[in-house]
Backbone as XML, in Angstrom:
<?xml version="1.0"?>
<chain id="A" units="angstrom">
  <residue number="1" name="UNK">
    <atom name="N" x="96.694" y="91.523" z="103.559"/>
    <atom name="CA" x="95.334" y="92.132" z="103.443"/>
    <atom name="C" x="95.101" y="92.883" z="104.716"/>
  </residue>
  <residue number="2" name="UNK">
    <atom name="N" x="94.478" y="94.075" z="104.683"/>
    <atom name="CA" x="94.085" y="94.835" z="105.791"/>
    <atom name="C" x="93.189" y="94.117" z="106.714"/>
  </residue>
  <residue number="3" name="UNK">
    <atom name="N" x="93.329" y="94.118" z="107.935"/>
    <atom name="CA" x="92.382" y="93.399" z="108.930"/>
    <atom name="C" x="90.876" y="93.764" z="108.731"/>
  </residue>
  <residue number="4" name="UNK">
    <atom name="N" x="90.602" y="95.003" z="108.353"/>
    <atom name="CA" x="89.250" y="95.340" z="108.080"/>
    <atom name="C" x="88.723" y="94.660" z="106.903"/>
  </residue>
  <residue number="5" name="UNK">
    <atom name="N" x="89.441" y="94.544" z="105.889"/>
    <atom name="CA" x="89.114" y="93.802" z="104.614"/>
    <atom name="C" x="88.873" y="92.286" z="104.977"/>
  </residue>
  <residue number="6" name="UNK">
    <atom name="N" x="89.814" y="91.773" z="105.711"/>
    <atom name="CA" x="89.635" y="90.363" z="106.180"/>
    <atom name="C" x="88.424" y="90.094" z="106.924"/>
  </residue>
  <residue number="7" name="UNK">
    <atom name="N" x="87.988" y="91.042" z="107.888"/>
    <atom name="CA" x="86.805" y="90.909" z="108.583"/>
    <atom name="C" x="85.612" y="90.999" z="107.738"/>
  </residue>
  <residue number="8" name="UNK">
    <atom name="N" x="85.589" y="92.024" z="106.842"/>
    <atom name="CA" x="84.466" y="92.347" z="105.949"/>
    <atom name="C" x="84.194" y="91.156" z="104.999"/>
  </residue>
  <residue number="9" name="UNK">
    <atom name="N" x="85.303" y="90.683" z="104.378"/>
    <atom name="CA" x="85.111" y="89.632" z="103.310"/>
    <atom name="C" x="85.070" y="88.274" z="103.883"/>
  </residue>
  <residue number="10" name="UNK">
    <atom name="N" x="85.836" y="87.963" z="104.947"/>
    <atom name="CA" x="85.982" y="86.488" z="105.327"/>
    <atom name="C" x="85.599" y="86.231" z="106.807"/>
  </residue>
  <residue number="11" name="UNK">
    <atom name="N" x="85.318" y="87.352" z="107.496"/>
    <atom name="CA" x="84.991" y="87.159" z="108.958"/>
    <atom name="C" x="86.325" y="86.891" z="109.811"/>
  </residue>
  <residue number="12" name="UNK">
    <atom name="N" x="87.449" y="86.989" z="109.212"/>
    <atom name="CA" x="88.666" y="86.749" z="109.927"/>
    <atom name="C" x="89.684" y="87.911" z="109.596"/>
  </residue>
  <residue number="13" name="UNK">
    <atom name="N" x="90.118" y="88.599" z="110.585"/>
    <atom name="CA" x="89.961" y="88.362" z="112.003"/>
    <atom name="C" x="88.499" y="88.685" z="112.488"/>
  </residue>
  <residue number="14" name="UNK">
    <atom name="N" x="88.278" y="88.650" z="113.734"/>
    <atom name="CA" x="87.001" y="89.033" z="114.299"/>
    <atom name="C" x="86.834" y="90.531" z="114.136"/>
  </residue>
  <residue number="15" name="UNK">
    <atom name="N" x="85.644" y="91.065" z="114.249"/>
    <atom name="CA" x="85.364" y="92.424" z="114.168"/>
    <atom name="C" x="86.240" y="93.196" z="115.307"/>
  </residue>
  <residue number="16" name="UNK">
    <atom name="N" x="86.160" y="92.686" z="116.414"/>
    <atom name="CA" x="86.828" y="93.227" z="117.561"/>
    <atom name="C" x="88.351" y="93.337" z="117.253"/>
  </residue>
  <residue number="17" name="UNK">
    <atom name="N" x="88.961" y="92.309" z="116.696"/>
    <atom name="CA" x="90.399" y="92.433" z="116.353"/>
    <atom name="C" x="90.649" y="93.319" z="115.219"/>
  </residue>
  <residue number="18" name="UNK">
    <atom name="N" x="89.799" y="93.390" z="114.222"/>
    <atom name="CA" x="89.915" y="94.318" z="113.103"/>
    <atom name="C" x="89.944" y="95.785" z="113.642"/>
  </residue>
  <residue number="19" name="UNK">
    <atom name="N" x="88.989" y="96.009" z="114.530"/>
    <atom name="CA" x="88.867" y="97.403" z="115.133"/>
    <atom name="C" x="90.148" y="97.790" z="115.853"/>
  </residue>
  <residue number="20" name="UNK">
    <atom name="N" x="90.587" y="96.818" z="116.708"/>
    <atom name="CA" x="91.796" y="96.979" z="117.463"/>
    <atom name="C" x="92.986" y="97.253" z="116.637"/>
  </residue>
  <residue number="21" name="UNK">
    <atom name="N" x="93.134" y="96.487" z="115.529"/>
    <atom name="CA" x="94.252" y="96.659" z="114.613"/>
    <atom name="C" x="94.150" y="98.020" z="113.894"/>
  </residue>
  <residue number="22" name="UNK">
    <atom name="N" x="92.981" y="98.460" z="113.494"/>
    <atom name="CA" x="92.817" y="99.777" z="112.901"/>
    <atom name="C" x="93.209" y="100.888" z="113.878"/>
  </residue>
  <residue number="23" name="UNK">
    <atom name="N" x="92.882" y="100.722" z="115.184"/>
    <atom name="CA" x="93.182" y="101.775" z="116.130"/>
    <atom name="C" x="94.686" y="101.758" z="116.488"/>
  </residue>
  <residue number="24" name="UNK">
    <atom name="N" x="95.325" y="100.673" z="116.273"/>
    <atom name="CA" x="96.773" y="100.531" z="116.684"/>
    <atom name="C" x="97.620" y="101.116" z="115.493"/>
  </residue>
  <residue number="25" name="UNK">
    <atom name="N" x="97.180" y="100.868" z="114.219"/>
    <atom name="CA" x="97.990" y="101.320" z="112.970"/>
    <atom name="C" x="97.007" y="102.327" z="112.257"/>
  </residue>
  <residue number="26" name="UNK">
    <atom name="N" x="97.026" y="103.533" z="112.702"/>
    <atom name="CA" x="96.199" y="104.596" z="112.165"/>
    <atom name="C" x="96.809" y="105.152" z="110.853"/>
  </residue>
  <residue number="27" name="UNK">
    <atom name="N" x="95.907" y="105.329" z="109.834"/>
    <atom name="CA" x="96.326" y="106.002" z="108.617"/>
    <atom name="C" x="96.203" y="107.543" z="108.843"/>
  </residue>
  <residue number="28" name="UNK">
    <atom name="N" x="97.152" y="108.203" z="108.376"/>
    <atom name="CA" x="97.273" y="109.635" z="108.595"/>
    <atom name="C" x="96.201" y="110.574" z="107.817"/>
  </residue>
  <residue number="29" name="UNK">
    <atom name="N" x="95.530" y="109.993" z="106.861"/>
    <atom name="CA" x="94.657" y="110.760" z="106.015"/>
    <atom name="C" x="93.632" y="111.522" z="106.911"/>
  </residue>
  <residue number="30" name="UNK">
    <atom name="N" x="93.454" y="112.809" z="106.741"/>
    <atom name="CA" x="92.557" y="113.560" z="107.499"/>
    <atom name="C" x="91.106" y="113.050" z="107.388"/>
  </residue>
  <residue number="31" name="UNK">
    <atom name="N" x="90.731" y="112.531" z="106.204"/>
    <atom name="CA" x="89.414" y="112.021" z="105.957"/>
    <atom name="C" x="89.138" y="110.790" z="106.845"/>
  </residue>
  <residue number="32" name="UNK">
    <atom name="N" x="90.216" y="110.093" z="107.320"/>
    <atom name="CA" x="90.016" y="108.889" z="108.056"/>
    <atom name="C" x="89.753" y="109.195" z="109.524"/>
  </residue>
  <residue number="33" name="UNK">
    <atom name="N" x="90.101" y="110.365" z="110.039"/>
    <atom name="CA" x="90.158" y="110.655" z="111.457"/>
    <atom name="C" x="88.779" y="110.600" z="112.158"/>
  </residue>
  <residue number="34" name="UNK">
    <atom name="N" x="87.676" y="111.064" z="111.511"/>
    <atom name="CA" x="86.412" y="110.862" z="112.157"/>
    <atom name="C" x="85.978" y="109.425" z="112.343"/>
  </residue>
  <residue number="35" name="UNK">
    <atom name="N" x="86.391" y="108.525" z="111.457"/>
    <atom name="CA" x="86.174" y="107.154" z="111.542"/>
    <atom name="C" x="86.874" y="106.544" z="112.785"/>
  </residue>
  <residue number="36" name="UNK">
    <atom name="N" x="88.134" y="107.034" z="113.032"/>
    <atom name="CA" x="88.855" y="106.465" z="114.218"/>
    <atom name="C" x="88.193" y="106.902" z="115.446"/>
  </residue>
  <residue number="37" name="UNK">
    <atom name="N" x="87.577" y="108.077" z="115.523"/>
    <atom name="CA" x="86.812" y="108.553" z="116.638"/>
    <atom name="C" x="85.655" y="107.620" z="116.939"/>
  </residue>
  <residue number="38" name="UNK">
    <atom name="N" x="85.059" y="107.294" z="115.863"/>
    <atom name="CA" x="83.842" y="106.361" z="115.948"/>
    <atom name="C" x="84.291" y="105.025" z="116.469"/>
  </residue>
  <residue number="39" name="UNK">
    <atom name="N" x="85.423" y="104.498" z="115.891"/>
    <atom name="CA" x="85.943" y="103.171" z="116.471"/>
    <atom name="C" x="86.264" y="103.263" z="117.894"/>
  </residue>
  <residue number="40" name="UNK">
    <atom name="N" x="86.835" y="104.355" z="118.336"/>
    <atom name="CA" x="87.178" y="104.566" z="119.716"/>
    <atom name="C" x="85.893" y="104.486" z="120.610"/>
  </residue>
  <residue number="41" name="UNK">
    <atom name="N" x="84.924" y="105.168" z="120.188"/>
    <atom name="CA" x="83.616" y="105.194" z="121.007"/>
    <atom name="C" x="82.805" y="103.941" z="120.920"/>
  </residue>
  <residue number="42" name="UNK">
    <atom name="N" x="82.822" y="103.275" z="119.783"/>
    <atom name="CA" x="81.856" y="102.125" z="119.590"/>
    <atom name="C" x="82.541" y="100.772" z="119.554"/>
  </residue>
  <residue number="43" name="UNK">
    <atom name="N" x="83.848" y="100.738" z="119.362"/>
    <atom name="CA" x="84.612" y="99.471" z="119.348"/>
    <atom name="C" x="83.995" y="98.484" z="118.402"/>
  </residue>
  <residue number="44" name="UNK">
    <atom name="N" x="83.760" y="97.246" z="118.837"/>
    <atom name="CA" x="83.259" y="96.280" z="117.829"/>
    <atom name="C" x="81.729" y="96.488" z="117.501"/>
  </residue>
  <residue number="45" name="UNK">
    <atom name="N" x="81.105" y="97.493" z="118.186"/>
    <atom name="CA" x="79.707" y="97.795" z="117.827"/>
    <atom name="C" x="79.722" y="98.787" z="116.558"/>
  </residue>
  <residue number="46" name="UNK">
    <atom name="N" x="80.863" y="99.213" z="116.140"/>
    <atom name="CA" x="80.925" y="100.088" z="115.004"/>
    <atom name="C" x="80.229" y="99.357" z="113.794"/>
  </residue>
  <residue number="47" name="UNK">
    <atom name="N" x="79.374" y="100.065" z="113.185"/>
    <atom name="CA" x="78.707" y="99.554" z="111.929"/>
    <atom name="C" x="79.727" y="99.127" z="110.874"/>
  </residue>
  <residue number="48" name="UNK">
    <atom name="N" x="79.391" y="98.097" z="110.157"/>
    <atom name="CA" x="80.246" y="97.651" z="108.970"/>
    <atom name="C" x="80.474" y="98.794" z="108.098"/>
  </residue>
  <residue number="49" name="UNK">
    <atom name="N" x="79.404" y="99.620" z="107.775"/>
    <atom name="CA" x="79.576" y="100.676" z="106.871"/>
    <atom name="C" x="80.564" y="101.761" z="107.312"/>
  </residue>
  <residue number="50" name="UNK">
    <atom name="N" x="80.850" y="101.896" z="108.676"/>
    <atom name="CA" x="81.834" y="102.809" z="109.055"/>
    <atom name="C" x="83.274" y="102.258" z="108.720"/>
  </residue>
  <residue number="51" name="UNK">
    <atom name="N" x="83.360" y="100.912" z="108.880"/>
    <atom name="CA" x="84.573" y="100.337" z="108.512"/>
    <atom name="C" x="84.912" y="100.502" z="107.025"/>
  </residue>
  <residue number="52" name="UNK">
    <atom name="N" x="83.837" y="100.319" z="106.213"/>
    <atom name="CA" x="83.963" y="100.527" z="104.793"/>
    <atom name="C" x="84.346" y="101.960" z="104.515"/>
  </residue>
  <residue number="53" name="UNK">
    <atom name="N" x="83.714" y="102.872" z="105.201"/>
    <atom name="CA" x="83.952" y="104.295" z="104.995"/>
    <atom name="C" x="85.487" y="104.604" z="105.304"/>
  </residue>
  <residue number="54" name="UNK">
    <atom name="N" x="85.898" y="104.054" z="106.417"/>
    <atom name="CA" x="87.349" y="104.194" z="106.846"/>
    <atom name="C" x="88.323" y="103.620" z="105.713"/>
  </residue>
  <residue number="55" name="UNK">
    <atom name="N" x="87.985" y="102.479" z="105.256"/>
    <atom name="CA" x="88.879" y="101.976" z="104.151"/>
    <atom name="C" x="88.886" y="102.891" z="102.929"/>
  </residue>
  <residue number="56" name="UNK">
    <atom name="N" x="87.663" y="103.444" z="102.519"/>
    <atom name="CA" x="87.630" y="104.402" z="101.429"/>
    <atom name="C" x="88.509" y="105.600" z="101.721"/>
  </residue>
  <residue number="57" name="UNK">
    <atom name="N" x="88.335" y="106.104" z="102.974"/>
    <atom name="CA" x="89.116" y="107.321" z="103.329"/>
    <atom name="C" x="90.575" y="107.094" z="103.350"/>
  </residue>
  <residue number="58" name="UNK">
    <atom name="N" x="90.921" y="105.927" z="103.824"/>
    <atom name="CA" x="92.395" y="105.598" z="103.868"/>
    <atom name="C" x="92.999" y="105.486" z="102.419"/>
  </residue>
  <residue number="59" name="UNK">
    <atom name="N" x="92.153" y="104.921" z="101.516"/>
    <atom name="CA" x="92.674" y="104.631" z="100.132"/>
    <atom name="C" x="92.542" y="105.965" z="99.272"/>
  </residue>
  <residue number="60" name="UNK">
    <atom name="N" x="91.426" y="106.604" z="99.363"/>
    <atom name="CA" x="91.181" y="107.706" z="98.424"/>
    <atom name="C" x="91.583" y="109.066" z="99.059"/>
  </residue>
  <residue number="61" name="UNK">
    <atom name="N" x="91.786" y="109.065" z="100.346"/>
    <atom name="CA" x="92.212" y="110.325" z="101.004"/>
    <atom name="C" x="91.201" y="111.327" z="101.039"/>
  </residue>
  <residue number="62" name="UNK">
    <atom name="N" x="89.954" y="110.924" z="100.895"/>
    <atom name="CA" x="88.779" y="111.793" z="100.981"/>
    <atom name="C" x="87.643" y="111.143" z="101.722"/>
  </residue>
  <residue number="63" name="UNK">
    <atom name="N" x="86.663" y="111.889" z="102.240"/>
    <atom name="CA" x="85.500" y="111.222" z="102.845"/>
    <atom name="C" x="84.721" y="110.399" z="101.767"/>
  </residue>
  <residue number="64" name="UNK">
    <atom name="N" x="84.243" y="109.296" z="102.218"/>
    <atom name="CA" x="83.500" y="108.439" z="101.198"/>
    <atom name="C" x="82.100" y="109.051" z="100.947"/>
  </residue>
  <residue number="65" name="UNK">
    <atom name="N" x="81.695" y="108.890" z="99.790"/>
    <atom name="CA" x="80.376" y="109.266" z="99.369"/>
    <atom name="C" x="79.348" y="108.196" z="99.719"/>
  </residue>
  <residue number="66" name="UNK">
    <atom name="N" x="78.093" y="108.547" z="99.638"/>
    <atom name="CA" x="77.054" y="107.491" z="99.812"/>
    <atom name="C" x="77.181" y="106.407" z="98.712"/>
  </residue>
  <residue number="67" name="UNK">
    <atom name="N" x="77.667" y="106.707" z="97.485"/>
    <atom name="CA" x="77.776" y="105.722" z="96.474"/>
    <atom name="C" x="78.935" y="104.813" z="96.856"/>
  </residue>
  <residue number="68" name="UNK">
    <atom name="N" x="80.022" y="105.426" z="97.410"/>
    <atom name="CA" x="81.123" y="104.553" z="97.783"/>
    <atom name="C" x="80.721" y="103.449" z="98.724"/>
  </residue>
  <residue number="69" name="UNK">
    <atom name="N" x="79.931" y="103.886" z="99.707"/>
    <atom name="CA" x="79.486" y="102.887" z="100.775"/>
    <atom name="C" x="78.570" y="101.885" z="100.191"/>
  </residue>
  <residue number="70" name="UNK">
    <atom name="N" x="77.591" y="102.388" z="99.410"/>
    <atom name="CA" x="76.569" y="101.483" z="98.712"/>
    <atom name="C" x="77.322" y="100.490" z="97.897"/>
  </residue>
  <residue number="71" name="UNK">
    <atom name="N" x="78.277" y="100.891" z="97.120"/>
    <atom name="CA" x="78.976" y="99.925" z="96.294"/>
    <atom name="C" x="79.818" y="98.949" z="97.132"/>
  </residue>
  <residue number="72" name="UNK">
    <atom name="N" x="80.486" y="99.414" z="98.116"/>
    <atom name="CA" x="81.285" y="98.569" z="98.910"/>
    <atom name="C" x="80.378" y="97.567" z="99.622"/>
  </residue>
  <residue number="73" name="UNK">
    <atom name="N" x="79.308" y="98.030" z="100.176"/>
    <atom name="CA" x="78.318" y="97.133" z="100.831"/>
    <atom name="C" x="77.833" y="95.961" z="99.897"/>
  </residue>
  <residue number="74" name="UNK">
    <atom name="N" x="77.466" y="96.375" z="98.676"/>
    <atom name="CA" x="77.094" y="95.421" z="97.679"/>
    <atom name="C" x="78.193" y="94.353" z="97.320"/>
  </residue>
  <residue number="75" name="UNK">
    <atom name="N" x="79.331" y="94.909" z="97.185"/>
    <atom name="CA" x="80.466" y="93.974" z="96.912"/>
    <atom name="C" x="80.858" y="93.040" z="98.046"/>
  </residue>
  <residue number="76" name="UNK">
    <atom name="N" x="80.721" y="93.584" z="99.225"/>
    <atom name="CA" x="81.036" y="92.797" z="100.388"/>
    <atom name="C" x="79.982" y="91.682" z="100.608"/>
  </residue>
  <residue number="77" name="UNK">
    <atom name="N" x="78.759" y="92.064" z="100.431"/>
    <atom name="CA" x="77.665" y="91.073" z="100.499"/>
    <atom name="C" x="77.754" y="89.959" z="99.402"/>
  </residue>
  <residue number="78" name="UNK">
    <atom name="N" x="78.080" y="90.378" z="98.165"/>
    <atom name="CA" x="78.294" y="89.390" z="97.192"/>
    <atom name="C" x="79.525" y="88.627" z="97.444"/>
  </residue>
  <residue number="79" name="UNK">
    <atom name="N" x="80.584" y="89.161" z="97.896"/>
    <atom name="CA" x="81.760" y="88.338" z="98.204"/>
    <atom name="C" x="81.569" y="87.383" z="99.289"/>
  </residue>
  <residue number="80" name="UNK">
    <atom name="N" x="80.854" y="87.764" z="100.304"/>
    <atom name="CA" x="80.451" y="86.806" z="101.400"/>
    <atom name="C" x="79.686" y="85.580" z="100.902"/>
  </residue>
  <residue number="81" name="UNK">
    <atom name="N" x="78.954" y="85.813" z="99.747"/>
    <atom name="CA" x="78.140" y="84.777" z="99.192"/>
    <atom name="C" x="78.954" y="83.964" z="98.208"/>
  </residue>
  <residue number="82" name="UNK">
    <atom name="N" x="80.331" y="84.204" z="98.088"/>
    <atom name="CA" x="81.118" y="83.368" z="97.170"/>
    <atom name="C" x="81.455" y="83.947" z="95.860"/>
  </residue>
  <residue number="83" name="UNK">
    <atom name="N" x="81.045" y="85.218" z="95.521"/>
    <atom name="CA" x="81.249" y="85.871" z="94.293"/>
    <atom name="C" x="82.688" y="86.395" z="94.248"/>
  </residue>
  <residue number="84" name="UNK">
    <atom name="N" x="83.499" y="85.544" z="93.593"/>
    <atom name="CA" x="84.963" y="85.988" z="93.414"/>
    <atom name="C" x="85.099" y="87.400" z="92.703"/>
  </residue>
  <residue number="85" name="UNK">
    <atom name="N" x="84.319" y="87.611" z="91.800"/>
    <atom name="CA" x="84.453" y="88.843" z="90.977"/>
    <atom name="C" x="84.133" y="90.002" z="91.937"/>
  </residue>
  <residue number="86" name="UNK">
    <atom name="N" x="83.203" y="89.926" z="92.721"/>
    <atom name="CA" x="82.832" y="90.998" z="93.721"/>
    <atom name="C" x="83.944" y="91.285" z="94.670"/>
  </residue>
  <residue number="87" name="UNK">
    <atom name="N" x="84.511" y="90.099" z="95.119"/>
    <atom name="CA" x="85.712" y="90.182" z="96.064"/>
    <atom name="C" x="86.825" y="90.958" z="95.457"/>
  </residue>
  <residue number="88" name="UNK">
    <atom name="N" x="87.192" y="90.516" z="94.164"/>
    <atom name="CA" x="88.302" y="91.143" z="93.488"/>
    <atom name="C" x="87.888" y="92.631" z="93.225"/>
  </residue>
  <residue number="89" name="UNK">
    <atom name="N" x="86.761" y="92.963" z="92.954"/>
    <atom name="CA" x="86.299" y="94.428" z="92.664"/>
    <atom name="C" x="86.503" y="95.205" z="93.900"/>
  </residue>
  <residue number="90" name="UNK">
    <atom name="N" x="85.994" y="94.638" z="95.072"/>
    <atom name="CA" x="86.238" y="95.299" z="96.281"/>
    <atom name="C" x="87.648" y="95.630" z="96.516"/>
  </residue>
  <residue number="91" name="UNK">
    <atom name="N" x="88.484" y="94.646" z="96.430"/>
    <atom name="CA" x="89.944" y="94.788" z="96.718"/>
    <atom name="C" x="90.690" y="95.700" z="95.718"/>
  </residue>
  <residue number="92" name="UNK">
    <atom name="N" x="90.255" y="95.610" z="94.459"/>
    <atom name="CA" x="90.832" y="96.482" z="93.374"/>
    <atom name="C" x="90.462" y="97.888" z="93.715"/>
  </residue>
  <residue number="93" name="UNK">
    <atom name="N" x="89.199" y="98.137" z="94.117"/>
    <atom name="CA" x="88.730" y="99.487" z="94.382"/>
    <atom name="C" x="89.605" y="100.202" z="95.538"/>
  </residue>
  <residue number="94" name="UNK">
    <atom name="N" x="90.095" y="99.357" z="96.392"/>
    <atom name="CA" x="90.886" y="99.855" z="97.547"/>
    <atom name="C" x="92.425" y="99.781" z="97.177"/>
  </residue>
  <residue number="95" name="UNK">
    <atom name="N" x="92.789" y="99.374" z="95.955"/>
    <atom name="CA" x="94.154" y="99.271" z="95.607"/>
    <atom name="C" x="94.881" y="98.235" z="96.276"/>
  </residue>
  <residue number="96" name="UNK">
    <atom name="N" x="94.275" y="97.185" z="96.570"/>
    <atom name="CA" x="94.893" y="96.128" z="97.294"/>
    <atom name="C" x="94.621" y="94.778" z="96.665"/>
  </residue>
  <residue number="97" name="UNK">
    <atom name="N" x="95.183" y="93.654" z="97.099"/>
    <atom name="CA" x="94.822" y="92.333" z="96.505"/>
    <atom name="C" x="94.627" y="91.371" z="97.683"/>
  </residue>
  <residue number="98" name="UNK">
    <atom name="N" x="94.006" y="90.326" z="97.443"/>
    <atom name="CA" x="93.762" y="89.407" z="98.556"/>
    <atom name="C" x="94.251" y="88.030" z="98.165"/>
  </residue>
</chain>
């Protein structure tokens, strides 16, 4: 599982570690590059929505839409509350499994 997904869904690793991992292993998608600049500037203060946007950009190869972020935010919140279907939907949308 990508460290960002682990942080967002389970709180593991820490946000600081997830940001550090993202900066160490950068995805080449052009759409992801502005998010990396934000991570460099804000570090662990980066909003979770920016991490979600980065994951969409990494997976889809395009900038995330407002709807992408809204849906990701809803799925993450539900998954954190124990909704296994929301967790699976989040991971499936990113083309990964957990």
